[in-house]
N, C-alpha and C positions, 0 to 999 in steps of 0.2 A: 070598242070601236067596231063598226060594221066591216065585215070582211071585204066587201066590195071596194072600200076606200083604203084598205090597209096598205096595199102595194104603193099607191100614189102618196100616202102619208109618209111611208119610209123613204121613198125616193126624194120627196121634197125635203124631208128632214136632213137627209144626207147631203143634198145639194146646197141647201141654204144655211145650214149650221156653220158658223164661222170656223169652228174647230175641225169640222169634218171636210166639207166642200168636196165631196166625191160624187160623181155622177154615174159610175158604173156598178152601183150596188143594187142587187135585186133580192127579193125574198120569194120563197116557195113554202107553202104550208104542207107539211107531211105529218099525218096522224096527230094533228093538234099542235105540232111544234113548228115554229117559224124558223126556217133555215135561211141564214143570211149568206149570200154568195157574191163573189166578185173578186177583184184583185186590188191590193193596196201596196204602198211602197215600203211599209215597215211594220214590224210586230207591234210597235207602240200605237200606230194608227188602227191596226186590226183590233187591239184591245179597247181602244177609245170608242170605235164604232159599235162593237159588240156591247160594251157597257152602257153606252148612250141609248141604244135601242132597247136593251133590257129595262133601263130606268123609265123610258117613255112608254113602254108596253108592259107594265107590271103584272097584268093578268094573263100574260102569255109566256110560254116557254120559248126562249130564243136560243138557237144553236148557231154558233159562229163558225161558219165554214169559209170565211174569207181567206184567200191565199196571199202570201207575201211574195211580191216580185219586185225586188229592190231595183231602183233606177241605177244605171251605169253610165259613165261618161262615154261619149262616142269613141269608136275605134280609130276614126280618121277625121281630119279636118275637112269640112265641107267648103269647096271652092265655088264661089259664085262668078258667073261670067258676065 
């Protein structure tokens, strides 16, 4: 795949794949390695995205640097006026 289209391919895959559906994923190429960056809600999603990208880009080295930031319930009830 041409490097010019690689970032848009990854962003589209992550946004449109039914199992992933993440829009905050980015990639950076460093010394021939694709570094996947962003935040996800669980370790399971982190592994899923890294594995899916590695499978879709078998001729590339993919390093998964996604960070897990689990969602928490709100601290207080929001009151609407």
